[in-house]
C-alpha positions as CSV (number, residue, x, y, z in Angstrom):
1,X,54.3,246.6,-8.7
2,X,54.8,243.6,-6.9
3,X,51.6,242.0,-5.2
4,X,50.8,238.9,-3.1
5,X,48.2,237.3,-1.3
6,X,48.3,236.1,1.8
7,X,46.3,234.6,4.3
8,X,46.2,234.1,8.2
9,X,44.7,231.8,10.1
10,X,43.4,232.5,13.6
11,X,42.2,229.6,15.7
12,X,39.7,230.0,18.1
13,X,38.1,228.0,20.5
14,X,35.7,225.7,18.7
15,X,36.7,226.6,14.9
16,X,39.2,228.6,13.1
17,X,38.6,231.7,10.4
18,X,40.6,233.6,8.0
19,X,42.3,236.9,7.6
20,X,43.0,238.3,4.5
21,X,45.9,240.6,3.3
22,X,48.4,241.6,0.4
23,X,51.9,242.1,0.5
24,X,53.0,245.1,-1.6
25,X,55.8,246.4,-3.6
26,X,59.7,246.4,-3.0
27,X,60.6,242.8,-1.3
28,X,64.2,243.9,-0.3
29,X,63.2,247.2,1.5
30,X,63.8,247.2,5.3
31,X,60.9,249.7,6.2
32,X,57.6,247.5,5.9
33,X,54.6,249.5,6.8
34,X,51.5,247.5,8.1
35,X,48.4,249.5,7.0
36,X,45.3,249.3,9.5
37,X,41.8,250.3,8.2
38,X,39.0,252.1,9.9
39,X,35.9,251.2,11.6
40,X,34.1,250.1,8.3
41,X,37.0,250.2,5.7
42,X,38.7,247.2,4.3
43,X,42.2,247.2,2.5
44,X,41.1,249.1,-0.6
45,X,40.8,252.4,2.0
46,X,44.9,252.4,1.7
47,X,44.5,251.9,-2.6
48,X,46.1,255.4,-2.4
49,X,48.5,255.3,-0.1
50,X,49.8,251.6,-1.9
51,X,49.7,253.5,-5.0
52,X,52.3,255.9,-4.2
53,X,54.7,254.0,-1.4
54,X,54.0,250.4,-3.2
55,X,56.9,251.8,-6.0
56,X,59.6,252.9,-3.4
57,X,58.7,250.7,0.0
58,X,57.0,247.4,1.1
59,X,53.5,247.3,2.6
60,X,51.3,245.4,4.0
61,X,47.4,245.7,3.9
62,X,45.1,243.8,5.9
63,X,41.2,243.1,6.2
64,X,39.7,243.1,9.6
65,X,37.0,240.3,10.5
66,X,34.1,240.8,8.6
67,X,35.4,243.0,6.3
68,X,36.3,242.4,2.6
69,X,37.8,239.1,1.8
70,X,38.3,238.2,5.4
71,X,35.7,235.5,7.2
72,X,33.2,236.5,9.1
73,X,32.9,236.0,13.2
74,X,30.2,233.3,14.1
75,X,29.0,235.2,17.1
76,X,28.3,239.0,16.3
77,X,28.8,240.2,19.9
78,X,32.6,239.2,19.3
79,X,33.2,242.0,17.1
80,X,34.9,244.5,19.1
81,X,38.5,246.2,19.9
82,X,40.3,243.9,21.8
83,X,39.8,241.0,18.7
84,X,41.0,243.1,16.1
85,X,44.0,243.9,18.6
86,X,45.1,240.1,18.7
87,X,44.6,239.9,15.3
88,X,46.9,242.9,15.1
89,X,49.1,240.7,16.7
90,X,49.3,237.8,14.3
91,X,50.0,240.7,11.6
92,X,52.8,241.9,13.1
93,X,53.9,238.3,13.5
94,X,53.6,237.7,10.1
95,X,55.6,240.8,9.4
96,X,58.3,240.1,11.5
97,X,58.7,236.7,9.5
98,X,58.9,238.6,6.5
99,X,61.6,240.7,7.7
100,X,63.6,237.9,9.3
101,X,65.8,237.2,5.5
102,X,67.4,240.1,5.7
103,X,71.0,240.9,6.0
104,X,72.4,241.2,10.0
105,X,73.9,244.7,8.6
106,X,70.3,245.8,8.1
107,X,68.1,247.8,10.4
108,X,64.3,246.5,9.8
109,X,61.6,248.1,11.2
110,X,57.9,248.2,10.9
111,X,55.7,251.5,10.6
112,X,51.7,250.9,11.9
113,X,49.8,253.3,9.5
114,X,45.8,253.6,11.3
115,X,43.3,255.1,9.9
116,X,40.8,255.9,12.5
117,X,40.1,253.2,14.7
118,X,43.3,251.7,13.1
119,X,45.1,254.1,14.9
120,X,43.3,253.6,18.4
121,X,44.7,250.3,17.5
122,X,48.2,250.9,16.5
123,X,48.9,252.9,19.7
124,X,47.3,250.0,22.4
125,X,49.7,247.9,20.0
126,X,52.7,250.3,20.7
127,X,52.1,249.9,24.6
128,X,53.3,246.6,24.0
129,X,56.5,247.9,22.9
130,X,56.9,244.9,20.3
131,X,60.5,244.2,18.3
132,X,60.6,246.0,15.1
133,X,58.1,248.8,15.5
134,X,59.7,252.1,14.0
135,X,57.1,254.8,14.3
136,X,53.1,254.9,14.7
137,X,51.3,257.0,12.2
138,X,48.1,258.2,13.2
139,X,45.5,259.0,10.6
140,X,43.2,261.7,12.2
141,X,42.8,259.9,15.7
142,X,44.3,261.1,19.1
143,X,44.2,260.4,22.6
144,X,40.4,262.0,23.5
145,X,37.4,261.3,21.4
146,X,35.2,264.0,21.5
147,X,31.6,263.1,22.0
148,X,30.9,265.7,19.0
149,X,32.9,263.7,16.6
150,X,31.7,260.2,18.2
151,X,28.3,261.5,17.4
152,X,29.2,262.7,13.9
153,X,30.0,259.4,13.4
154,X,27.2,257.4,14.9
155,X,25.0,260.1,12.8
156,X,26.2,259.9,9.9
157,X,26.0,255.8,10.0
158,X,22.4,255.9,11.3
159,X,21.6,258.4,8.3
160,X,23.3,256.0,6.1
161,X,21.3,253.2,7.3
162,X,17.9,255.1,7.6
163,X,18.3,256.3,3.8
164,X,19.0,251.9,3.4
165,X,15.5,251.1,5.1
166,X,13.9,253.8,3.1
167,X,15.1,252.4,-0.1
168,X,14.4,249.0,0.9
169,X,11.6,249.0,3.0
170,X,13.1,246.6,5.7
171,X,14.7,247.0,8.8
172,X,18.6,245.8,8.0
173,X,21.5,247.0,7.1
174,X,22.4,244.4,4.4
175,X,22.5,247.1,1.6
176,X,24.7,249.5,3.4
177,X,26.5,246.4,4.5
178,X,27.2,245.3,0.9
179,X,28.5,248.6,-0.4
180,X,30.6,248.8,2.7
181,X,32.0,245.0,1.7
182,X,31.4,244.2,5.5
183,X,29.5,241.5,7.5
184,X,25.9,243.0,7.9
185,X,25.9,242.0,11.7
186,X,28.9,244.1,11.9
187,X,27.1,247.5,11.2
188,X,24.8,247.1,14.3
189,X,28.0,245.9,16.6
190,X,30.3,248.9,15.7
191,X,27.1,250.5,17.6
192,X,27.0,249.2,20.8
193,X,29.1,249.9,23.7
194,X,30.7,246.9,24.2
195,X,32.3,247.2,21.0
196,X,34.6,249.8,22.1
197,X,36.4,247.4,25.0
198,X,39.8,248.2,25.1
199,X,41.1,250.5,28.5
200,X,39.7,253.6,28.2
201,X,38.0,256.7,30.3
202,X,35.2,258.5,29.6
203,X,35.1,262.2,30.4
204,X,33.2,265.2,29.9
205,X,35.4,265.6,26.9
206,X,34.7,262.3,25.1
207,X,36.3,258.9,25.5
208,X,40.0,259.3,26.4
209,X,42.6,256.5,25.9
210,X,45.4,259.1,27.5
211,X,46.9,256.1,29.4
212,X,47.9,254.2,26.3
213,X,49.1,257.2,24.2
214,X,51.5,258.4,27.1
215,X,52.8,254.7,27.3
216,X,54.1,255.0,23.3
217,X,58.3,255.1,23.4
218,X,58.4,254.9,19.2
219,X,57.9,258.9,17.6
220,X,54.3,259.2,16.1
221,X,53.1,261.4,13.3
222,X,49.6,262.7,13.5
223,X,48.0,263.4,9.9
224,X,45.1,266.0,11.0
225,X,42.1,266.8,9.3
226,X,41.6,270.5,9.1
227,X,37.9,270.3,9.0
228,X,37.6,267.4,11.4
229,X,35.7,267.0,14.1
230,X,37.9,263.9,15.9
231,X,41.2,266.1,15.8
232,X,40.2,269.6,17.5
233,X,43.1,271.9,19.7
234,X,42.5,270.8,22.9
235,X,43.3,267.3,21.4
236,X,46.6,267.9,19.6
237,X,47.6,270.3,22.9
238,X,46.7,266.5,25.3
239,X,48.8,265.0,22.5
240,X,51.8,267.1,22.7
241,X,51.4,266.4,26.9
242,X,51.5,262.8,26.5
243,X,53.7,262.2,24.3
244,X,56.5,265.3,23.0
245,X,58.2,263.5,20.2
246,X,54.9,263.5,18.2
247,X,54.8,265.7,14.9
248,X,51.7,267.0,12.7
249,X,51.2,266.9,9.3
250,X,48.0,269.4,9.1
251,X,45.8,268.7,5.9
252,X,44.0,271.3,4.4
253,X,40.3,270.7,3.6
254,X,40.2,267.2,4.8
255,X,37.8,266.0,6.9
256,X,37.8,262.7,8.9
257,X,39.6,260.7,7.6
258,X,42.8,262.0,5.7
259,X,43.2,260.9,2.2
260,X,46.4,259.2,1.4
261,X,47.3,261.7,-1.5
262,X,50.8,262.5,-2.7
263,X,51.6,265.0,0.0
264,X,50.7,263.1,2.9
265,X,52.1,260.1,1.4
266,X,55.5,262.3,0.9
267,X,55.1,263.3,4.6
268,X,54.8,259.9,5.9
269,X,58.3,258.9,4.0
270,X,60.1,262.2,5.1
271,X,59.1,261.0,8.9
272,X,60.1,257.9,8.7
273,X,63.0,258.5,7.1
274,X,64.3,260.6,9.6
275,X,63.3,258.8,12.8
């Protein structure tokens, strides 16, 4: 299977940094899947999807800043979702350039596959109505993040840090960061309120991104973990209200996020083929 590493240069005020990704699979395919990792994930979280989809279509993966092979941020306060959204714009532009050599008679399309936080970034980017965008695939994330789900995610992270502290005897997250292959500063940054700096409303039900979801005009597929604390029936109902074109693939015995097994990948291919 064809695999090609690429690097994107991000120019900032007084320096530049590098984002690293991979271009995988059928270079002639006019359907290109851009994979957007979750909060503390690297592009390796899509290895199973790449295994299933790579031989048939074209897939691109990326490491957000401070994750995997991409460079760390000089100022850890800049680890926030608006930064990743800007980087997504650069990633998308690169993907459009990769499709520019297709025959005029073809219909090249880009599909965004976002896991958890990556799904929120996909939705926010889709509101800009980028050219060539075909569909958005959301891995277990919807227009509302219930407080119970947010608490569960943060508790899990804190528990991992506590275990690390007990083992190392020092108050740091270096061991956890090493296991996840991320910048140690990122572990702290993602738990700060400023990290979630995309437009949203804080409600009794949770963190609400309804405005963004309502503005998406392309079809969306939600991969729902049946045991997920992020997607409950209330979130599903709200999603249908905001975006009637949404389709749902429920994954039994799955939590958050959903694994990209053969059944899930088949659902993704079937959905994009019909839209």
